[in-house]
N, C-alpha and C positions, 0 to 999 in steps of 0.2 A: 504494500500500500504506500509506503514511503517513496519507493521508486516511481510509482505511477503519479503521485502528487508532485514529485520533483520534476518529472518529465512534462506534466501538464503545465506547471509553472514556467518551465523553460520554453515551451512552445508558445505560450501566451506572451511571455516577456520578449521573445525574439521578434514579435511583430512590431514592437515599439522601438526597437534598436535600429531598424532599417534606415537606408539613406534617403528616404522619401520625405522626411519631415522637416528638412532644412528650408532656408529661405531660397526662393527661386533666383536665378541669375539675372533675370530681367523682369521688370514690372509688366503688368498686363498691357499697358499702352505701348511700351517699347516693343513687346512681342508682336502686337498687332501692326505696328509701324514696319517692323521687319518683314512680316508676311505680305503687307501691301506693297512694299518696295520690291520684293521678290516676284510678286505677280506682275508688276509693271515691267520689270526686266524681262520676264518670260514672254509677256505679250509683245514687247518690242522685238525679241528674237524670233517669235512666230511671224511677225510682219516681215522681217528680213528673209525668212525662209520662203514665205509666199511670194515675195517680190523676186526672189532668185528662181523659183519654179516657173513663174509666169514671164520671166525674162524682162522684168520692168526696170532693172538696173543693169548697168554694164558689168561684165564679169570681172572678178579680181578686186572688187572694192570691199573694204571692210564695213562693218556696221557704223552708221553715223549716229547711233544713239549714244548719248553720254550717260554712262551708268554711275559716274562718280559724283555728279553734282545734281542729285535729285532732292526734292523736298517733299 
């Protein structure tokens, strides 16, 4: 009975020791801003791919989307 209660206590206690309880790396607003920025970059790359497939731009040009100065 001692071993069973010790095992039960250990199993229940191990749920509280996990790494999920700490503070997140980013706030909710920062995370949503990252997701929005990534969606915008993906949409710009999709537009580049469509322009390339439809031959709307000359070959050999790089993307003209500026990904470093977004707001």
